[in-house]
N, C-alpha and C positions, 0 to 999 in steps of 0.2 A: 777479820768479824763473821761470825756463820750466820747464816741465810735464816731465816725465822721460820718452826717449823710448820706446817700446813699439811691441810688431809686431803689431799687432791691426790687422787690415784687415777691415772690416765692409763688405760688396757688398749693395745691398741696391736693384740695378738696377728693380725696379718701383714703388720709390719707394713701401714700403711703410709707415705713421705708428709710426717703432718709433725709441725715445730711443738713437743711436748710443752717445751720451756712458755711459749704462749700460751697454751691452753691452759695451763695452771696460774699462767700472770694474770689470764683474763676471770679466769672465775675469784680468786683472790681480789683484785682489783674490784669488784664487787661486795665482797664480802668484807671486803673494809669499809665503803664509803656505804656500805648500809648499816656496819656497826656491829657487826658478827664476827665471831672468834674465826681467825684463822685457820682453826688448827681444824675447824668444823671439818667433816669427812665430806667428799662430796666423790662421785666417781662416774670418772667419763670415756665411756664403752666408744670407740672409733670400730667399725665393721662396716658389711656389707649392707647394698640395700636390700638383698632380702628379706635378711634378721629384721632391719627395719620394718619391712611391710609386712611382718608375720606381728608384729609387737603393734604396729600400726593399727592393724587389722583386728588383732584379740582383744587390745584396749579400747580404741578410740572409733573400730567400725567401718574405717577406711582402706579398703585394700588396695593399698599402695605405698610406694615409699613417700617418704619427706626427708627433709633436711637433718631435724633433731626432734627428738623426744624425750622430755623430762618429766621422771617421774619422784615427787617428792615422797621422802619418808615418812609412813605412818608414826603417828604420834605414838611414845613409849608410854605402855601403863600408868600411874604415877607411881607404885610402889617398886619399879624398874628405872623411873626416873629420878626418883629417889637414891636408889642404890647408885646411878652412875649420874648424878650431880656433878663431880668434878670432869665428868668426862666432856670434851668437844660432842657436839650433837650431830648423829649421822642426818645430812639433811636431804641424802637420795641421789642417783644418777641421772646423766643424762647420757642417752645413744645417742652416736652422728652415724647416720648415712654416708660414710668416706665418697663412694663415685656419684651418690645424687648429690652431694655439696660442694663436691668437686665440677661438676659436668653445671653447674648452677653459677659458679665462681667465674668460669669460662665462658658460657655464654652472654654474662651481665659484664664480662670487661674486669670483672675486677680480682684484685690479688688473691690465691687463694687462702693465704696465711690469716691476713685479714676477716676474712669471710670466716673463717672456723672462730676465729676469735670472736668475733658476731654472735656467733653462734653459741657460744658458751660462756657469753655473757647473757644472751639471750634467755637459754635454758636453766642458766645460776638463778636470774629472778625470777621465773616462774617457781624455781628447788624454794623461793624465800616467799613462796603467795603471791607474788603479780602476776594478771592476766590482764587482756587484752580484750575483755567479752566482750565489754561498753566503750563508749567512746569516754567517759571518764577513765576507766581503769587505765584504757591505753592509753588517753594521754600520761599517764601519772605514772601508767612501765615504760614510758617513751623518755620518759625526762631522764628516768634512773638507768636507765638502757643511754641516753645520750649521753649521761656523765661521766660511766661508766667506759666508753669507747672514747669520748674526748680524750681521759688520760691515759689510754692506751696509746693513743696518734693514731685510732683508725677512725679513717673519714665516715663524718655521717650520710655520707652521700651513697653507701652503700644500702643503710637501713630499707628508703622507700621502694625500690626495687625489687626486692628480695621478699618483703612486706606482702606489698601488692601482688605479688605473682604467685603465692602460697597463701593466703586467705584461705581460698577453700577447702586447703586439707590443710593448713598447719598443723606442722607438729609440736610444737614448744608447749605443749597443754600438760 
């Protein structure tokens, strides 16, 4: 039996020790639970703190690294959307600061692989339009996030510590 095609591209040019398959599985779990085409394209970039800090500064006005940044793809113009109607959509990019996220996982006593899966789940939900800028939106997003994490076997206990610690500069926007 062959694995279904997917459009999750993990770029890890620095060869950080991450479990690529678990990151792909995290993104696919969200796409599946949200009724999206599993062939939808998502790029996950694993990089350093400096690159993420520069992006955070340039796009969010926060001059500091963070764990994950989400950059949803711009909607296609109607004429181009019609041409590409049979193509799975490009949803956007997730940029993860490996050193920041690893230090965060170690500080909280979490299994790094599970923390990275949480970041991909959280970021992918942002790519799909979820947000946590109001209590109501947060409740909806957290419910979707909890469903995905439960499906993946990631303990929900990871979420409160990570989210509370970074709410003031959270990057998953």
